[in-house]
N, CA, C and O atoms as a GROMACS GRO file, in nm:
protein
  200
    1MET      N    1  13.649  13.252  11.005
    1MET     CA    2  13.660  13.363  10.911
    1MET      C    3  13.526  13.436  10.907
    1MET      O    4  13.421  13.374  10.890
    2ASN      N    5  13.531  13.566  10.923
    2ASN     CA    6  13.413  13.652  10.912
    2ASN      C    7  13.395  13.695  10.768
    2ASN      O    8  13.493  13.731  10.701
    3LYS      N    9  13.273  13.691  10.719
    3LYS     CA   10  13.245  13.732  10.581
    3LYS      C   11  13.135  13.836  10.580
    3LYS      O   12  13.041  13.830  10.660
    4ILE      N   13  13.147  13.932  10.488
    4ILE     CA   14  13.045  14.036  10.474
    4ILE      C   15  13.022  14.061  10.326
    4ILE      O   16  13.116  14.060  10.246
    5THR      N   17  12.896  14.084  10.291
    5THR     CA   18  12.858  14.120  10.155
    5THR      C   19  12.772  14.244  10.164
    5THR      O   20  12.674  14.247  10.239
    6LEU      N   21  12.808  14.346  10.087
    6LEU     CA   22  12.728  14.469  10.080
    6LEU      C   23  12.691  14.493   9.934
    6LEU      O   24  12.773  14.475   9.844
    7THR      N   25  12.568  14.534   9.912
    7THR     CA   26  12.523  14.568   9.777
    7THR      C   27  12.464  14.707   9.778
    7THR      O   28  12.385  14.742   9.865
    8VAL      N   29  12.506  14.787   9.680
    8VAL     CA   30  12.450  14.921   9.660
    8VAL      C   31  12.391  14.924   9.521
    8VAL      O   32  12.458  14.888   9.423
    9GLU      N   33  12.266  14.966   9.511
    9GLU     CA   34  12.202  14.983   9.381
    9GLU      C   35  12.147  15.124   9.374
    9GLU      O   36  12.062  15.163   9.454
   10LEU      N   37  12.196  15.200   9.277
   10LEU     CA   38  12.155  15.340   9.262
   10LEU      C   39  12.031  15.349   9.172
   10LEU      O   40  12.007  15.260   9.091
   11PRO      N   41  11.953  15.456   9.186
   11PRO     CA   42  11.835  15.474   9.102
   11PRO      C   43  11.867  15.471   8.952
   11PRO      O   44  11.782  15.437   8.870
   12SER      N   45  11.991  15.507   8.917
   12SER     CA   46  12.031  15.508   8.776
   12SER      C   47  12.050  15.367   8.721
   12SER      O   48  12.068  15.349   8.601
   13GLY      N   49  12.046  15.267   8.808
   13GLY     CA   50  12.065  15.129   8.766
   13GLY      C   51  12.205  15.077   8.793
   13GLY      O   52  12.229  14.957   8.780
   14SER      N   53  12.297  15.165   8.830
   14SER     CA   54  12.433  15.121   8.864
   14SER      C   55  12.427  15.038   8.992
   14SER      O   56  12.352  15.069   9.084
   15LYS      N   57  12.507  14.933   8.995
   15LYS     CA   58  12.502  14.843   9.109
   15LYS      C   59  12.642  14.792   9.141
   15LYS      O   60  12.721  14.766   9.050
   16LEU      N   61  12.672  14.779   9.269
   16LEU     CA   62  12.800  14.721   9.312
   16LEU      C   63  12.772  14.627   9.428
   16LEU      O   64  12.701  14.662   9.523
   17THR      N   65  12.827  14.508   9.420
   17THR     CA   66  12.824  14.413   9.531
   17THR      C   67  12.968  14.385   9.569
   17THR      O   68  13.049  14.348   9.484
   18THR      N   69  12.999  14.401   9.696
   18THR     CA   70  13.134  14.377   9.743
   18THR      C   71  13.134  14.263   9.845
   18THR      O   72  13.045  14.254   9.930
   19PHE      N   73  13.233  14.177   9.834
   19PHE     CA   74  13.249  14.064   9.926
   19PHE      C   75  13.382  14.080   9.996
   19PHE      O   76  13.485  14.099   9.931
   20GLU      N   77  13.382  14.072  10.125
   20GLU     CA   78  13.506  14.081  10.202
   20GLU      C   79  13.506  13.972  10.309
   20GLU      O   80  13.401  13.938  10.364
   21ASP      N   81  13.623  13.919  10.337
   21ASP     CA   82  13.634  13.828  10.450
   21ASP      C   83  13.766  13.854  10.522
   21ASP      O   84  13.866  13.891  10.461
   22ASP      N   85  13.763  13.833  10.650
   22ASP     CA   86  13.881  13.861  10.732
   22ASP      C   87  13.858  13.795  10.867
   22ASP      O   88  13.744  13.774  10.909
   23GLU      N   89  13.967  13.762  10.934
   23GLU     CA   90  13.955  13.710  11.070
   23GLU      C   91  13.893  13.817  11.161
   23GLU      O   92  13.822  13.784  11.256
   24ASN      N   93  13.920  13.943  11.131
   24ASN     CA   94  13.869  14.054  11.210
   24ASN      C   95  13.747  14.112  11.138
   24ASN      O   96  13.761  14.170  11.030
   25LEU      N   97  13.630  14.098  11.196
   25LEU     CA   98  13.506  14.145  11.132
   25LEU      C   99  13.510  14.295  11.107
   25LEU      O  100  13.461  14.341  11.004
   26TYR      N  101  13.567  14.371  11.199
   26TYR     CA  102  13.575  14.516  11.183
   26TYR      C  103  13.650  14.552  11.055
   26TYR      O  104  13.606  14.638  10.979
   27ARG      N  105  13.765  14.487  11.030
   27ARG     CA  106  13.843  14.514  10.909
   27ARG      C  107  13.763  14.478  10.783
   27ARG      O  108  13.769  14.550  10.684
   28ALA      N  109  13.688  14.368  10.786
   28ALA     CA  110  13.608  14.328  10.671
   28ALA      C  111  13.501  14.434  10.642
   28ALA      O  112  13.479  14.468  10.526
   29VAL      N  113  13.436  14.484  10.746
   29VAL     CA  114  13.334  14.588  10.729
   29VAL      C  115  13.395  14.715  10.672
   29VAL      O  116  13.340  14.776  10.580
   30VAL      N  117  13.508  14.757  10.727
   30VAL     CA  118  13.574  14.880  10.680
   30VAL      C  119  13.613  14.867  10.534
   30VAL      O  120  13.592  14.960  10.457
   31ARG      N  121  13.672  14.754  10.494
   31ARG     CA  122  13.712  14.737  10.354
   31ARG      C  123  13.591  14.737  10.262
   31ARG      O  124  13.597  14.793  10.152
   32ALA      N  125  13.481  14.676  10.304
   32ALA     CA  126  13.359  14.676  10.222
   32ALA      C  127  13.306  14.819  10.207
   32ALA      O  128  13.264  14.858  10.098
   33LEU      N  129  13.309  14.896  10.314
   33LEU     CA  130  13.262  15.035  10.306
   33LEU      C  131  13.353  15.120  10.218
   33LEU      O  132  13.306  15.209  10.148
   34ILE      N  133  13.482  15.094  10.221
   34ILE     CA  134  13.575  15.166  10.133
   34ILE      C  135  13.544  15.134   9.987
   34ILE      O  136  13.544  15.224   9.903
   35ASP      N  137  13.516  15.007   9.956
   35ASP     CA  138  13.479  14.970   9.819
   35ASP      C  139  13.356  15.047   9.775
   35ASP      O  140  13.350  15.097   9.662
   36ILE      N  141  13.256  15.056   9.863
   36ILE     CA  142  13.132  15.128   9.832
   36ILE      C  143  13.162  15.276   9.812
   36ILE      O  144  13.110  15.338   9.720
   37GLU      N  145  13.245  15.334   9.898
   37GLU     CA  146  13.278  15.476   9.887
   37GLU      C  147  13.346  15.506   9.753
   37GLU      O  148  13.313  15.606   9.688
   38VAL      N  149  13.440  15.423   9.712
   38VAL     CA  150  13.509  15.442   9.585
   38VAL      C  151  13.407  15.434   9.470
   38VAL      O  152  13.412  15.515   9.378
   39PHE      N  153  13.317  15.338   9.476
   39PHE     CA  154  13.213  15.323   9.374
   39PHE      C  155  13.128  15.449   9.365
   39PHE      O  156  13.101  15.498   9.255
   40LEU      N  157  13.085  15.502   9.479
   40LEU     CA  158  13.001  15.622   9.479
   40LEU      C  159  13.076  15.744   9.426
   40LEU      O  160  13.019  15.826   9.355
   41ILE      N  161  13.203  15.756   9.459
   41ILE     CA  162  13.285  15.866   9.406
   41ILE      C  163  13.295  15.855   9.255
   41ILE      O  164  13.282  15.955   9.184
   42GLU      N  165  13.318  15.733   9.204
   42GLU     CA  166  13.326  15.713   9.059
   42GLU      C  167  13.195  15.750   8.991
   42GLU      O  168  13.196  15.808   8.882
   43MET      N  169  13.082  15.718   9.053
   43MET     CA  170  12.952  15.752   8.996
   43MET      C  171  12.933  15.904   8.994
   43MET      O  172  12.880  15.958   8.897
   44ASP      N  173  12.977  15.973   9.101
   44ASP     CA  174  12.969  16.120   9.105
   44ASP      C  175  13.052  16.182   8.994
   44ASP      O  176  13.008  16.275   8.927
   45VAL      N  177  13.174  16.130   8.974
   45VAL     CA  178  13.262  16.182   8.870
   45VAL      C  179  13.198  16.162   8.733
   45VAL      O  180  13.200  16.252   8.649
   46GLU      N  181  13.142  16.042   8.710
   46GLU     CA  182  13.075  16.015   8.582
   46GLU      C  183  12.961  16.113   8.558
   46GLU      O  184  12.945  16.164   8.447
   47ASN      N  185  12.881  16.139   8.662
   47ASN     CA  186  12.767  16.229   8.647
   47ASN      C  187  12.813  16.372   8.619
   47ASN      O  188  12.748  16.443   8.542
   48GLU      N  189  12.922  16.414   8.680
   48GLU     CA  190  12.973  16.550   8.657
   48GLU      C  191  13.028  16.566   8.516
   48GLU      O  192  13.021  16.674   8.459
   49GLU      N  193  13.084  16.457   8.460
   49GLU     CA  194  13.141  16.464   8.327
   49GLU      C  195  13.035  16.469   8.218
   49GLU      O  196  13.063  16.510   8.105
   50GLN      N  197  12.915  16.427   8.250
   50GLN     CA  198  12.808  16.424   8.149
   50GLN      C  199  12.745  16.558   8.128
   50GLN      O  200  12.654  16.571   8.047
   0.00000   0.00000   0.00000
């Protein structure tokens, strides 16, 4: 099983750590990046609403 952990910490203090595992390392990486992308979009939306 391939495992990947990605952490994003923004200057505002917001932080996301994503853990993915899959037999296919490529799929694990893609899912982790999608998690990060969704997090960044949510942060952009929050900033626009303020």
